[in-house]
C-alpha positions in Angstrom: -21.1 107.0 -105.4 -22.6 105.0 -102.6 -20.4 102.7 -100.6 -20.9 99.0 -101.1 -22.4 97.1 -98.2 -19.8 95.1 -96.3 -20.2 91.5 -95.6 -18.1 88.7 -94.0 -14.6 89.7 -93.0 -15.0 93.2 -94.6 -15.4 92.0 -98.1 -18.2 93.4 -100.4 -21.4 91.7 -99.5 -22.9 88.9 -101.7 -19.9 88.4 -103.8 -18.7 84.7 -104.4 -15.6 85.1 -102.2 -17.5 86.7 -99.4 -20.3 84.0 -99.4 -17.7 81.3 -99.5 -15.7 82.6 -96.4 -18.9 83.5 -94.6 -20.0 79.9 -94.4 -16.6 78.6 -93.4 -15.6 81.2 -90.8 -18.3 83.8 -89.8 -21.5 81.7 -90.0 -20.1 78.3 -89.5 -23.2 75.9 -89.3 -21.6 73.8 -86.5 -19.6 76.1 -84.2 -21.4 79.4 -84.7 -25.1 78.7 -85.8 -25.2 75.3 -83.9 -27.3 73.7 -86.8 -27.3 70.1 -88.0 -26.5 68.7 -84.5 -28.0 65.3 -85.3 -25.4 64.1 -87.9 -22.7 66.1 -86.1 -23.1 64.0 -83.0 -24.1 60.7 -84.6 -21.7 60.1 -87.5 -18.5 61.6 -86.2 -17.1 58.4 -84.7 -14.3 58.6 -87.3 -12.7 61.2 -89.5 -13.8 59.4 -92.9 -17.4 59.3 -91.8 -17.4 62.9 -90.9 -15.6 64.0 -94.2 -18.1 61.8 -96.2 -21.2 63.1 -94.5 -19.9 66.6 -95.0 -19.1 66.3 -98.6 -22.6 64.6 -99.3 -24.3 67.6 -97.5 -22.1 70.1 -99.5 -23.2 68.5 -102.7 -27.0 68.7 -101.8 -26.6 72.2 -100.2 -24.8 73.8 -103.2 -27.0 72.4 -105.9 -30.3 72.9 -104.1 -29.2 76.5 -103.5 -28.5 77.0 -107.2 -31.8 75.5 -108.3 -33.9 77.3 -105.9 -32.2 80.6 -106.7 -33.0 80.1 -110.4 -36.7 79.1 -109.7 -37.1 81.9 -107.1 -39.3 84.1 -109.4 -41.4 81.1 -110.6 -42.2 79.4 -107.2 -45.2 81.1 -105.6 -44.8 82.1 -102.0 -47.7 79.8 -100.8 -46.1 76.6 -102.0 -42.4 77.7 -101.5 -41.7 75.3 -98.7 -43.1 72.1 -100.3 -41.0 73.2 -103.5 -37.8 73.5 -101.6 -38.3 70.0 -100.0 -38.9 68.6 -103.5 -35.8 70.1 -104.8 -33.6 69.1 -101.8 -35.1 65.5 -101.6 -34.2 65.0 -105.4 -30.6 65.7 -104.7 -30.4 63.6 -101.6 -32.0 60.7 -103.5 -29.2 61.0 -106.2 -26.5 61.1 -103.5 -28.0 58.1 -101.7 -28.3 56.0 -104.9 -24.7 56.9 -105.8 -23.3 55.9 -102.5 -25.3 52.6 -102.7 -23.8 51.8 -106.1 -20.1 52.9 -105.6 -19.5 53.1 -101.8 -21.7 50.5 -100.2 -19.6 50.1 -97.0 -19.6 53.9 -96.4 -23.3 54.1 -97.2 -23.9 51.3 -94.6 -21.8 53.1 -92.0 -23.6 56.4 -92.3 -27.0 54.6 -92.4 -30.2 56.6 -92.3 -28.3 60.0 -91.9 -27.8 60.2 -95.6 -31.7 60.2 -96.3 -32.1 62.5 -93.3 -30.1 65.2 -95.1 -33.5 66.2 -96.5 -34.6 67.6 -93.3 -31.2 69.1 -92.3 -31.9 72.6 -90.9 -28.8 73.9 -92.6 -30.0 73.1 -96.1 -33.5 74.2 -95.6 -32.5 77.4 -93.7 -30.1 78.5 -96.4 -32.9 77.9 -99.0 -35.3 80.0 -97.1 -33.0 82.8 -95.8 -30.7 83.2 -98.8 -31.1 81.2 -102.0 -34.8 82.3 -102.5 -33.8 86.0 -102.2 -30.5 86.2 -104.2 -28.9 85.4 -107.6 -27.7 82.0 -108.7 -23.9 82.7 -108.3 -24.0 84.1 -104.7 -26.5 81.3 -103.8 -24.2 78.7 -105.2 -21.2 79.9 -103.3 -23.2 80.4 -100.2 -24.1 76.7 -100.4 -20.5 75.7 -101.0 -19.2 77.8 -98.2 -21.7 76.6 -95.7 -21.2 73.0 -96.8 -17.5 73.2 -96.5 -17.7 74.8 -93.1 -19.9 72.0 -91.9 -17.5 69.4 -93.5 -14.5 71.0 -91.8 -16.1 71.1 -88.4 -17.5 67.6 -88.3 -14.2 66.0 -89.9 -12.1 67.7 -87.0 -14.7 66.4 -84.4 -14.5 62.9 -86.0 -10.6 63.0 -86.1 -10.3 64.1 -82.6 -12.7 61.4 -81.5 -11.0 58.6 -83.6 -7.6 59.6 -82.5 -8.2 59.7 -78.9 -10.7 56.9 -78.7 -9.2 54.4 -81.0 -5.5 55.8 -81.7 -6.3 55.9 -85.6 -6.7 58.7 -88.0 -8.5 58.0 -91.2 -8.2 54.3 -90.4 -4.3 54.5 -90.0 -3.1 53.3 -86.5 -0.9 56.0 -85.1 -1.3 55.5 -81.3 -1.4 52.5 -79.2 -0.6 48.9 -80.1 0.3 48.3 -83.9 1.3 51.8 -84.5 2.8 52.5 -88.0 5.2 55.1 -86.6 8.7 53.6 -86.7 11.7 54.0 -84.3 11.7 55.4 -80.6 8.8 57.7 -81.5 6.8 54.6 -82.5 7.7 52.9 -79.2 6.5 55.9 -77.3 3.3 56.1 -79.4 2.8 52.5 -78.8 2.4 53.0 -75.0 -0.8 55.0 -75.5 -4.1 53.4 -74.3 -7.1 54.5 -76.3 -9.9 56.3 -74.2 -12.9 54.4 -75.6 -15.5 56.9 -74.3 -14.6 59.2 -77.1 -16.0 56.9 -79.7 -19.1 56.6 -77.8 -22.0 59.2 -77.7 -20.6 61.0 -74.7 -17.4 61.7 -76.6 -19.2 63.6 -79.2 -20.7 66.0 -76.7 -17.2 66.4 -75.0 -15.4 67.3 -78.2 -18.3 69.5 -79.6 -18.5 71.4 -76.3 -14.7 72.0 -76.2 -14.7 73.3 -79.7 -17.5 75.7 -79.1 -16.0 76.8 -75.9 -12.8 77.6 -77.7 -14.7 79.5 -80.3 -16.5 81.7 -77.7 -13.2 82.4 -75.9 -11.5 83.5 -79.0 -14.5 85.9 -79.8 -14.6 87.2 -76.2 -10.9 88.1 -76.4 -11.5 89.7 -79.7 -14.5 91.8 -78.1 -12.2 92.8 -75.3 -9.8 94.3 -77.8 -12.7 96.3 -79.3 -13.2 94.2 -82.4 -16.7 93.7 -83.9 -17.8 90.0 -83.1 -21.5 90.5 -83.5 -21.6 88.3 -86.6 -19.9 85.5 -84.7 -22.4 85.1 -82.1 -23.5 81.5 -81.6 -27.0 80.4 -82.3 -29.4 78.3 -80.1 -28.4 77.7 -76.5 -24.7 78.9 -77.3 -25.8 82.5 -77.8 -23.4 84.4 -75.7 -23.4 88.2 -75.3 -20.1 89.6 -76.3 -20.7 93.1 -75.4 -18.5 94.4 -72.6 -20.3 97.4 -70.8 -18.0 100.4 -70.1 -18.0 102.6 -67.0 -19.6 105.4 -69.2 -22.4 103.3 -70.2 -23.1 102.4 -66.5 -23.1 106.0 -65.5 -25.5 106.9 -68.4 -27.8 104.1 -67.1 -27.8 105.4 -63.6 -28.5 109.0 -64.7 -31.5 107.9 -66.8 -32.9 105.9 -63.9 -32.5 109.1 -61.6 -34.1 111.4 -64.0 -37.1 109.0 -64.3 -37.4 108.9 -60.5 -37.3 112.9 -60.4 -40.0 113.0 -63.0 -42.3 110.6 -61.1 -41.7 112.6 -58.0 -42.7 115.8 -59.7 -45.8 114.3 -61.1 -46.8 113.0 -57.7 -46.5 116.5 -56.2 -48.4 118.0 -59.0 -51.2 115.5 -58.3 -51.3 116.2 -54.5 -51.5 120.0 -55.3 -54.5 119.5 -57.6 -56.3 117.4 -54.9 -55.6 120.1 -52.2 -57.1 122.9 -54.6 -60.2 120.9 -55.1 
C-alpha cells in the first residue's frame, strides 16, 4: 500500500477539507500569494465593502472552478484561456446584475471593481493551475477555500481601516463622538479621535503591510523551531527565504570550495608539466 500524498496541514492531498483549509490558511491569496491587490487596496475602506467584495469573488471563484473542472476534457488546450474567460465573465455578469437589482447602494460603492473580477488573477490562476487539472469536487472546495481566505483577509483589513479611521465597525459607531457604548466605557471611547489617513489610500498599504509582516514573523519563528514553512512562502515581492542555514551547512560549503580550488591547482600543474615536456 502506497502512502497517500500529504497536502495542506498534513491532510491527504486533494480532499475537500484539505482544499478548503489550503485556501484559507496555507495559500491565502492576500497574505501568502499576494494576489488580487487591486480590490484589496481599493475597496477595503470599510468592513462591509470588504465582506461584500469577498463574497462576490467567492461565488465566482467556486462556480467557475466547478464548471471549468467539468469541461476540462472537452476544452482544447489551444483555446483554454479564452474559454476560461468566457466562463468567469458569465458568473461575474450574473453577480453584477443581481447586485444592481437587489443591492444598488452596495453595487455603487464597489463600483467598477465588481466587473473587474473577470480579470482577477486569483480566479484565473486557480482555473489554470488547479480546476483544469482536477476533479469537480476538489476544484469546488479549492474555489471555496481560496474565496473565503480572500474574504477573511480583506474584511479584516476593511474592519481595521474603518475602526481606526472612522471609529465605526460595520457602520456602527464604537469609537469617537456618538459612540453606542454606554456608561464609563462609552465616555472613554468617546474621547477617541479618528485617524482619517486610514480610510485613505495610504491606510490600505499600512494595514496590508502590517498584516503581511505579522505573517512573515510568525513563519520565521516557526522555521527557527524546525517546522516546515515552505508552503507558506509569500509570492511576489514578499517572497522571504525562511531557511536558516546551520553551521554544518556552512562547513560543507567551505569544504566544497576548497576541494574545487585544489582540483583547479592540480589541473594547472599538469598543464605546466605537459608544456615543459613539449
